[in-house]
C-alpha positions, 0 to 999 in steps of 0.5 A: 499500499502506498502512503499518502500525505494528501488528506482532506481537510474540509468538509467537501474534500472529506465527503469527496475523498472518503466516498472511495472505500480504499482511501479510508484504508489508507487513511486509517492504516496510516494513521494507526501504524505511522512506522508500518503496519502491524499484526493486530493479534501478534505485533509482527511487523512481517504482514501482506496486503490483499488488495482484493478483500482490503485485508492484510495477512499476517505471515507470523501467526497467519491470520488475516486482519483489517484495519478495524480490528481492535478498533470500537468500529471491529464489531460493526458491517458499518462500512469506512465511509460511514464511520469516518464522515460521522467522525468527521461530523462529531468531532466538528459539531461546536454544540453537540450532534444528535443521533436524528442528525448524524442518520440524516446527513450519513444516509443511514437509519436512527438506530445506526446514528445512535450505535455511531455517535456513541462508538465515537464518543466512547472513543473520543473520551478514552482517546483512542480507538482500540479496544481493551484487550490482553489480560483484562480483570472486570468486577462492578460494586454500588456506590453511595451511603448508607440509607440509614445516614441519609435524612428522611426526606432525602432517603425517600427521594433516593430510595424508590424501592426496597433492595440491595442497592436501593439509593446507590450508583451501581458502577462496573470497572474494567482494567487492562493489566499494565493499562488503562482502565474503564469505568462505566455506570451501568442500570443494573449487574444483570448478565444482558448489561455486563456482557453487552459492556464487555463486548463493547469495550474488550477487545475478542480473544482477550483474558477476562478475570471475574468473580463469581457474580451470576450475571458472568454466568452462562457464558458458554464457559470451558476450558479455554481462556479466550473472552469470546470467539468472533465466529461463536461470539460467546464468552469464556470466563476465567475463574481462579482463585490465585494470582489471576484475580479481580484485585487489581479493578476492585 
């Protein structure tokens, strides 16, 4: 792939430039790998580009990968032309932009516009389009004071219904060992909620460690330690009492 430096600087140029799929791949690859493409699986520099499929193949691990691999764009069928145009729109909207506006501008559904908006905002918050990878520790907790210490008026306003987490905020923490930490406020600790956040935040093929909370169960637990298969899209959680535990994020 030939290096290019004539990237767009205006919205009109961006729309024309990113309408070509090859331009999109070139732009993102040079942005992600300024010193040359490395394998998104094993970090090897011995890779070859398959121009007909817009993929790279690693000569070391024999895996194929795209420029989306390991980013917030990885599991999305939306094309790079939409992604890059959406990034341009959101980054240049000083007063914010709604999912309806994104959808109208890109010619996609409101649901797709909402998806793009949230993924791009997530990348802007963390400063990178990459997901957590490697070894990731996950835990959840409830933050807030004891209800018995609240004034009765405040307690009545905060606690709408009795329960273990009444009046508290549920927070999920994800820690990449020797890397970044992501904390998310979640509505509950049910399996559907926790698994959705894991898929959004953690790269496929990562090693995940968590406790025995029921919300993580039913994820195709097996002898494998990989997070989830890119083909089966199922999880495998590791439980252990030795070195590999969630103390780093607890």
